[in-house]
C-alpha positions as CSV (number, residue, x, y, z in Angstrom):
1,M,103.8,103.5,89.5
2,I,105.9,101.7,86.9
3,R,106.9,105.4,85.8
4,D,108.4,105.9,89.6
5,L,110.2,102.6,89.3
6,Q,111.7,103.7,85.5
7,K,112.8,107.4,87.3
8,L,114.8,105.0,90.0
9,I,116.5,103.1,87.3
10,A,117.4,105.9,85.4
11,E,119.0,107.5,88.5
12,K,121.1,104.2,88.8
13,G,122.8,104.9,85.3
14,S,123.1,103.4,81.7
15,G,122.4,99.7,81.1
16,Y,120.1,99.2,84.4
17,C,116.9,97.2,84.1
18,A,114.7,95.4,86.9
19,L,113.2,92.1,86.7
20,I,110.0,91.4,89.0
21,I,108.5,88.3,89.4
22,S,106.4,88.3,92.9
23,P,102.9,88.5,92.5
24,E,102.4,91.5,95.0
25,N,105.0,93.7,93.0
26,R,103.6,92.4,89.7
27,K,100.3,93.5,91.2
28,Y,101.6,97.0,92.8
29,F,102.9,98.1,89.4
30,T,100.7,96.8,86.8
31,G,97.2,96.8,88.6
32,F,96.9,93.3,87.5
33,G,96.9,90.2,89.6
34,S,98.2,86.7,88.5
35,S,99.9,83.4,89.5
36,D,102.0,83.7,86.7
37,G,104.2,86.5,84.9
38,F,107.3,88.5,84.7
39,L,107.7,92.1,84.8
40,L,110.8,93.7,82.9
41,V,111.5,97.4,83.7
42,S,113.9,99.7,82.0
43,A,114.6,103.6,82.3
44,D,112.3,103.8,79.1
45,R,110.4,100.5,78.6
46,S,108.3,98.0,80.7
47,V,107.2,94.5,79.2
48,F,104.6,92.2,81.2
49,I,105.1,88.5,80.3
50,T,102.3,86.3,80.9
51,D,100.8,82.7,79.9
52,G,98.0,81.7,77.9
53,R,95.6,81.5,81.0
54,Y,96.1,85.4,81.6
55,I,97.3,87.0,78.2
56,E,93.6,88.4,77.4
57,A,92.7,89.9,80.6
58,A,96.3,91.0,80.8
59,E,96.0,92.8,77.8
60,K,92.4,94.3,78.7
61,Q,93.6,95.8,81.9
62,I,97.5,96.6,81.9
63,S,97.5,100.5,80.2
64,N,100.9,101.3,81.5
65,C,103.3,98.9,79.7
66,E,103.8,96.2,77.0
67,V,102.2,92.8,77.5
68,Q,103.4,90.0,75.8
69,L,102.4,86.2,75.4
70,L,104.7,83.9,77.3
71,G,107.1,81.5,75.2
72,K,110.2,80.1,76.3
73,T,110.8,81.9,79.6
74,Y,114.2,82.6,79.7
75,P,115.3,82.8,76.3
76,Q,112.2,85.3,75.9
77,I,113.3,87.5,79.3
78,A,117.0,87.6,77.5
79,E,115.6,88.8,74.1
80,I,113.8,91.8,75.8
81,L,116.8,92.2,78.1
82,G,118.8,92.3,75.0
83,E,116.5,95.1,73.5
84,M,116.7,96.9,76.5
85,N,120.5,96.8,76.3
86,C,120.4,95.7,80.0
87,K,123.9,95.5,81.4
88,H,122.9,95.4,85.2
89,L,119.9,93.3,86.2
90,L,118.3,94.0,89.3
91,V,116.3,91.4,90.7
92,E,114.1,90.9,93.9
93,S,116.8,89.3,96.0
94,T,114.4,88.1,99.1
95,R,111.8,86.5,96.8
96,M,113.8,84.7,94.1
97,T,114.3,81.1,93.9
98,V,118.0,79.6,93.3
99,S,116.7,77.9,90.4
100,T,115.3,81.1,89.1
101,Y,118.7,82.8,89.7
102,N,120.5,80.0,88.0
103,S,118.1,79.8,85.2
104,L,118.9,83.5,84.7
105,K,122.4,83.2,84.6
106,G,122.6,80.6,81.9
107,V,120.9,82.8,79.3
108,L,122.5,86.4,80.4
109,K,126.0,86.3,79.3
110,N,127.0,89.2,79.3
111,T,124.7,91.1,82.0
112,S,125.3,91.3,85.6
113,I,122.8,90.0,88.2
114,S,122.9,92.3,91.0
115,T,121.7,89.8,94.4
116,D,121.7,92.9,96.8
117,S,119.0,94.4,98.3
118,T,119.1,97.4,95.8
119,L,115.4,96.4,94.0
120,D,114.0,95.2,96.8
121,S,115.0,99.1,98.8
122,L,113.3,100.5,95.7
123,I,110.2,98.8,96.0
124,N,109.9,99.0,99.7
125,M,110.4,102.7,99.2
126,L,107.8,103.1,96.4
127,R,105.0,101.1,97.9
128,S,105.5,102.4,101.7
129,V,104.0,105.5,100.5
130,K,100.6,105.2,99.5
131,A,98.6,107.1,97.1
132,E,95.2,108.4,97.3
133,N,93.7,105.4,95.2
134,E,95.6,103.0,97.8
135,V,94.5,104.6,100.8
136,E,90.7,104.5,99.6
137,S,91.0,101.0,99.0
138,I,92.6,100.1,102.5
139,I,89.8,102.1,103.9
140,K,87.2,100.4,102.3
141,A,88.7,97.1,103.1
142,Q,88.7,98.2,106.6
143,R,84.8,99.4,106.7
144,I,83.8,95.4,106.1
145,A,85.9,94.3,108.6
146,E,84.5,96.9,111.2
147,N,81.2,96.0,110.0
148,A,82.0,92.4,110.7
149,F,83.1,93.1,114.4
150,E,79.5,94.9,115.0
151,H,78.4,91.9,113.6
152,I,80.5,89.2,115.5
153,L,79.7,91.2,119.0
154,K,75.8,90.2,118.3
155,F,77.0,86.4,117.3
156,I,79.1,85.7,120.5
157,K,77.7,84.1,123.3
158,V,78.9,81.3,125.8
159,G,79.1,78.1,124.2
160,V,80.3,78.9,121.0
161,T,83.7,78.0,119.4
162,E,87.1,79.7,118.3
163,K,86.3,78.3,115.1
164,E,82.6,79.5,114.7
165,I,83.4,82.9,115.6
166,A,86.4,82.9,113.0
167,L,84.1,81.5,110.2
168,E,81.6,83.7,111.3
169,L,83.9,86.8,110.6
170,D,85.1,85.2,107.3
171,F,81.6,84.6,106.1
172,Y,80.6,88.1,106.7
173,M,83.6,89.8,105.3
174,L,83.1,87.8,102.1
175,R,79.4,88.0,101.7
176,N,79.8,91.7,101.9
177,G,82.3,92.7,99.1
178,G,85.5,91.3,100.5
179,E,87.9,90.1,97.9
180,G,89.4,87.4,100.0
181,L,90.9,87.3,103.6
182,S,94.0,89.5,104.5
183,F,95.5,86.4,106.7
184,E,94.1,83.3,108.5
185,T,91.5,85.0,110.6
186,I,92.5,84.6,114.4
187,A,89.8,84.0,117.4
188,V,91.3,82.9,120.7
189,S,89.7,82.6,123.7
190,G,90.6,82.0,127.6
191,K,94.2,80.6,128.0
192,N,94.3,80.2,124.3
193,S,94.4,84.3,123.9
194,S,97.9,84.4,125.6
195,M,99.2,83.2,122.2
196,P,99.5,86.1,119.8
197,H,99.0,84.1,116.3
198,G,97.0,81.4,117.9
199,V,94.8,79.2,115.7
200,P,90.8,78.7,116.4
201,S,90.3,76.1,118.5
202,D,87.2,73.7,119.0
203,K,87.3,75.5,122.6
204,K,83.9,76.8,123.7
205,I,83.7,80.2,125.0
206,E,83.0,80.5,128.9
207,N,82.0,83.5,131.2
208,G,85.1,85.6,132.4
209,D,87.1,84.8,128.8
210,F,88.4,87.6,127.1
211,I,88.3,86.7,123.1
212,T,91.3,88.4,120.9
213,M,89.9,88.5,117.1
214,D,92.7,89.6,114.6
215,F,90.9,89.8,110.8
216,G,90.9,91.6,107.7
217,T,89.8,91.6,104.0
218,I,91.0,92.7,101.0
219,I,89.7,95.5,98.3
220,N,91.2,96.1,94.9
221,G,94.3,94.1,96.1
222,Y,94.8,95.9,99.3
223,H,95.0,94.8,102.6
224,S,93.0,95.7,106.0
225,D,94.2,94.5,109.5
226,M,92.3,95.2,112.7
227,T,92.3,93.7,116.3
228,R,89.9,93.8,119.4
229,T,89.9,91.9,122.4
230,V,86.3,91.7,124.4
231,A,85.4,89.9,127.6
232,V,82.7,87.3,128.1
233,G,80.2,87.9,131.0
234,Y,82.8,89.8,133.2
235,A,86.0,90.9,133.6
236,T,88.3,90.5,136.8
237,D,90.5,94.0,137.7
238,E,93.7,92.1,136.4
239,M,91.7,91.8,133.2
240,K,90.7,95.4,133.3
241,N,93.9,96.6,134.2
242,V,95.9,94.8,131.2
243,Y,93.2,95.9,129.0
244,D,93.6,99.5,130.1
245,T,97.3,99.2,129.9
246,V,97.1,98.1,126.5
247,L,94.6,100.8,125.2
248,K,97.0,103.6,127.0
249,A,100.2,102.4,125.3
250,Q,98.3,102.2,121.6
251,Q,96.9,105.6,122.3
252,N,100.2,107.0,123.5
253,C,101.6,105.9,120.2
254,L,98.9,107.0,118.0
255,D,99.4,110.5,119.6
256,D,102.9,110.6,118.9
257,I,103.9,109.2,115.8
258,K,104.0,111.4,112.5
259,A,106.4,111.9,109.3
260,G,110.4,112.1,110.5
261,V,109.9,109.9,114.0
262,S,111.8,107.1,113.4
263,C,110.1,103.7,113.9
264,K,112.3,102.4,116.6
265,D,110.5,105.5,118.7
266,G,107.3,104.6,117.3
267,D,107.7,101.3,118.6
268,M,108.8,102.5,122.1
269,F,105.7,104.8,122.3
270,A,103.6,102.0,122.9
271,R,106.2,99.7,124.8
272,S,107.4,102.5,127.3
273,V,103.8,102.4,128.6
274,I,103.6,98.7,129.2
275,N,106.8,98.5,130.4
276,E,106.2,100.8,133.1
277,N,102.8,99.3,134.3
278,G,105.2,96.1,134.8
279,Y,104.1,93.8,132.0
280,G,107.3,94.6,129.4
281,K,108.0,90.9,129.4
282,Y,104.8,90.1,128.1
283,F,104.8,92.3,125.1
284,T,106.6,89.7,122.9
285,H,106.3,91.3,119.2
286,S,106.9,94.9,117.4
287,T,104.3,97.6,117.8
288,G,103.2,97.6,114.1
289,H,103.9,96.8,110.4
290,G,103.2,98.3,107.1
291,V,100.0,97.1,104.9
292,G,99.3,97.5,101.4
293,V,98.9,94.9,98.7
294,E,100.7,92.8,101.4
295,I,99.4,92.2,104.5
296,H,103.0,92.6,106.0
297,E,104.8,95.6,104.5
298,F,107.8,97.9,105.0
299,P,108.1,100.2,107.7
300,N,107.8,98.3,110.8
301,L,107.8,100.0,114.3
302,S,109.9,97.7,115.5
303,P,112.9,98.1,118.2
304,A,115.1,96.7,115.7
305,S,114.2,99.0,112.8
306,D,116.3,102.3,111.9
307,S,113.9,103.5,109.2
308,I,111.8,107.1,109.4
309,L,108.5,107.3,109.2
310,Q,106.9,109.2,106.0
311,V,103.8,111.0,104.9
312,G,101.9,108.5,103.3
313,N,102.8,105.5,105.3
314,I,99.9,103.2,106.4
315,V,101.3,101.4,109.8
316,T,99.1,99.0,112.5
317,V,99.7,100.1,115.7
318,E,98.9,96.9,117.9
319,P,100.6,96.6,121.2
320,G,99.4,93.7,123.2
321,I,100.3,92.1,126.8
322,Y,100.2,88.1,127.0
323,I,100.3,86.1,130.4
324,P,100.8,82.2,129.8
325,E,98.2,80.4,131.1
326,K,96.0,83.1,131.8
327,F,95.1,85.5,129.1
328,G,96.1,88.1,126.3
329,V,94.8,91.2,125.4
330,R,95.8,93.0,121.8
331,I,94.2,96.1,120.4
332,E,95.3,96.7,116.6
333,D,94.1,100.1,114.4
334,M,95.7,101.2,110.9
335,A,97.2,104.8,111.3
336,L,97.9,107.0,107.8
337,I,100.9,108.7,108.5
338,T,100.7,112.6,108.3
339,E,103.3,115.6,108.7
340,S,101.8,116.7,111.9
341,G,100.6,113.3,113.3
342,C,98.5,110.3,111.9
343,R,95.3,109.5,110.5
344,N,93.5,106.4,112.1
345,L,91.6,104.8,109.5
346,T,90.0,102.4,112.0
347,N,86.5,103.3,113.0
348,A,85.7,100.8,115.8
349,P,85.0,100.9,119.8
350,K,88.0,100.4,121.7
351,D,86.9,101.0,125.3
352,L,86.4,97.5,126.8
353,I,83.3,95.6,126.0
354,I,81.8,93.0,127.9
355,L,79.2,90.9,126.7
């Protein structure tokens, strides 16, 4: 993966280098996760610097670039960039702090620092197209989440709390191979389910509640993401109608997204169904987002996106309807974009389940 970045840097011309500081991007390019470190990349050389807590593990695990022990941070970075004959330094403008930028300026007297989105765009382009091993890791993480969903259906009953449901999902995923949680698990019920990112509370489950659960786990640093909404005891005609509308919207999107389709159109494939059924004002977020070493990645299925889907993108498809003071419904799968359509990576039932 570093070699792919080196090719793009070479295309920029002589004297260009990149400095990567974010944990997610360091992990993506080196395969090594750490809370501290710097990755320096030129067209023909790459160096990973880290401190004494990680140096031994880094030397054992990283095979695609040099590994150095961190000394005096910015003088060391300047020295390596000097060896690389760096004249133009690309940085992660969306991730770098003002403090780090000022420290770099202080030591890089003959090097310009690009504060535009050049490096972010290059990395987004690379990360958005998943290799086979990345897809396999995401699928493994997803299978654990699906098993957690099957497990939680047996756990849910009147009287358990939202917090207990969330904790049970978390415990199951971590106990069964998950390296961590993709994000803080969402489990909201009844009126609380009208909040797309509601926080699990001590509210007890009641008959007639919708429960929306959004959760995922991590394998080899790669995230999974799924959402399911189930009913307890019974569902009213209105609840069933809203659920069916969301399911149709999601399926319409899954049926029509493919390589070459704009992300804006991808969003509209779902949104149009919800609009046509009179619930447009209750769909308050984008249809989906990329997933990988971060839970939210490029590209986004959004009305504001000008991006085009490519083969190898993995995006969520998660339309929802949220009616304040009543209930909400969201259904979410992950889709791998192909030339002729998409491959749904999520194998979990979507027809309305009434427990």
